[in-house]
C-alpha positions in Angstrom: 0.0 0.0 0.0 1.3 3.3 -1.1 0.7 6.4 1.0 0.5 9.7 -0.7 0.9 12.8 1.3 -0.9 15.9 0.0 0.9 19.1 0.9 -1.0 21.8 2.7 -1.6 24.6 0.3 0.4 27.8 0.9 -1.1 31.2 0.2 0.7 31.4 -3.1 -0.9 28.1 -4.3 -4.4 28.9 -3.1 -7.0 29.6 -5.9 -7.9 33.3 -6.3 -10.6 34.5 -3.9 -14.1 34.7 -5.3 -15.6 38.2 -5.2 -16.2 41.3 -7.2 -13.7 41.9 -9.9 -12.4 45.4 -10.7 -14.7 45.5 -13.7 -17.7 45.6 -11.4 -16.7 49.1 -10.4 -17.7 50.3 -13.9 -21.4 50.5 -13.3 -21.0 52.9 -10.4 -18.5 55.0 -12.3 -20.8 55.0 -15.4 -23.8 56.1 -13.4 -21.8 58.9 -11.8 -20.4 60.2 -15.1 -23.6 59.9 -17.1 -25.7 61.6 -14.4 -23.1 64.3 -13.9 -23.0 65.1 -17.7 -26.8 65.0 -17.9 -27.3 67.2 -14.9 -24.8 69.8 -16.1 -26.3 69.7 -19.6 -29.8 70.3 -18.1 -28.6 73.2 -16.0 -26.7 74.9 -18.8 -29.6 74.4 -21.2 -32.1 75.9 -18.7 -29.8 78.9 -18.1 -29.5 79.5 -21.8 -33.2 79.2 -22.3 -33.8 81.8 -19.6 -31.3 84.1 -21.3 -33.2 83.9 -24.6 -36.4 84.7 -22.7 -34.8 87.9 -21.5 -34.5 88.9 -25.2 -38.3 88.9 -25.3 -38.7 91.4 -22.4 -40.2 94.8 -23.3 -37.5 97.4 -23.8 -37.4 101.2 -23.9 -34.7 103.8 -24.2 -34.4 106.3 -21.4 -36.2 108.7 -21.4 -39.1 106.9 -23.0 -42.2 104.8 -22.5 -43.4 101.3 -23.4 -46.6 99.3 -23.1 -46.5 95.8 -21.7 -49.2 93.2 -22.2 -49.8 91.2 -19.1 -51.7 87.9 -19.6 -51.3 86.5 -16.1 -51.3 88.8 -13.1 -47.9 88.5 -11.3 -45.0 90.5 -10.1 -43.0 92.2 -12.8 -39.3 93.3 -12.5 -37.9 96.5 -14.0 -34.3 96.1 -15.0 -31.8 98.8 -16.0 -29.3 98.1 -18.8 -26.5 100.7 -18.9 -24.0 102.5 -16.6 -23.4 100.6 -13.4 -23.6 103.8 -11.3 -27.3 104.4 -12.0 -29.6 103.4 -9.1 -33.3 103.3 -8.5 -33.3 106.8 -7.0 -31.8 108.2 -10.3 -34.8 107.0 -12.3 -38.3 108.4 -12.4 -40.5 105.4 -13.2 -44.3 105.6 -13.5 -46.5 102.6 -14.2 -50.2 102.7 -15.0 -52.6 99.7 -15.0 -55.0 98.9 -17.9 -57.6 101.4 -16.4 -55.0 104.2 -16.2 -54.6 104.0 -12.4 -51.0 104.5 -11.1 -49.4 101.3 -9.9 -47.1 101.3 -6.8 -43.4 100.7 -7.7 -41.0 99.4 -5.1 -37.2 99.4 -5.2 -35.9 95.9 -5.8 -34.9 94.2 -2.5 -31.5 92.5 -3.1 -29.4 92.1 -6.1 -30.4 90.4 -9.3 -28.2 90.7 -12.4 -28.7 89.0 -15.8 -26.6 88.9 -18.9 -28.1 88.8 -22.3 -26.9 86.7 -25.2 -25.1 89.8 -26.6 -23.4 90.3 -23.1 -25.4 93.3 -22.0 -26.0 93.3 -18.2 -29.3 94.1 -16.6 -29.7 95.1 -13.0 -33.0 94.7 -11.2 -34.1 98.2 -10.1 -37.8 97.9 -9.1 -40.8 95.7 -9.0 -44.5 96.2 -9.4 -47.5 93.9 -9.0 -50.0 93.4 -11.7 -53.4 92.6 -10.2 -55.2 92.2 -13.6 -54.5 91.2 -17.1 -54.2 93.9 -19.7 -51.9 96.6 -21.1 -49.7 98.4 -18.6 -47.9 101.6 -19.6 -44.5 102.3 -18.2 -42.7 105.7 -18.5 -39.2 106.5 -17.4 -37.0 109.6 -17.2 -34.3 110.9 -14.9 -31.2 109.9 -16.8 -30.4 110.1 -20.5 -28.7 106.8 -21.1 -29.3 103.2 -21.1 -32.6 101.3 -21.4 -35.2 99.7 -19.2 -36.5 96.2 -19.6 -39.6 94.8 -18.0 -40.4 91.1 -17.4 -40.4 88.3 -15.0 -37.8 87.7 -12.4 -34.7 86.3 -14.0 -34.1 84.0 -11.0 -37.6 82.5 -11.5 -36.8 81.8 -15.1 -33.4 80.2 -14.6 -33.3 78.8 -11.1 -35.7 75.7 -11.4 -33.8 74.2 -14.3 -30.4 75.0 -12.9 -31.3 73.5 -9.5 -32.8 70.4 -11.2 -29.5 69.9 -13.1 -27.5 70.2 -9.9 -29.7 67.7 -8.1 -29.5 65.2 -10.9 -25.7 65.6 -11.0 -25.3 65.3 -7.3 -27.6 62.3 -6.9 -25.9 60.5 -9.7 -22.5 61.0 -8.1 -23.9 59.7 -4.7 -25.5 56.7 -6.4 -22.3 55.9 -8.3 -20.3 56.1 -5.1 -22.7 53.9 -3.1 -22.7 51.3 -5.9 -18.8 51.3 -6.0 -18.6 51.2 -2.2 -21.0 48.2 -2.1 -18.8 46.5 -4.7 -15.7 47.2 -2.7 -17.3 45.9 0.5 -18.3 42.6 -1.2 -14.8 42.3 -2.6 -13.2 42.8 0.8 -15.4 40.3 2.5 -14.9 37.5 0.0 
């Protein structure tokens, strides 16, 4: 009778450990990259769309007047495009509602600046509330340079899409990291 002795395996002769391979990290990385690109694209596209909407705002040279058609009662913002040193107190702005009644104008609280597609900056100067649909007449004097634009709040136009893009990008990165961490934990336990 022949006896065979089987040697005890050493760490160098043990078969490789079963577990997640390094290729299993790709799904997490892919989710993070695709989500980040999609989120940034959504944010940029939304911002560019809001800039194009600014081009549709009613504009008038100073001194001058313009009529604005309001379809939905809301708050309107009056922006000044021109010399940076001009403030609300330098402008004489009068707004009349569709019945000819003067509308209360308030200085803009805070700072809101936009930049048009042709790189002109607009500074929010004042706001007024429209309580009915119709044609509003706006007159301005006080300085002899620049122009006024009237429209919605730029932040209300741009912010929702920009924030949605940031949320998508952030959640994608977190999801990709969680998936990669889960793969790492499986690999280290095996």
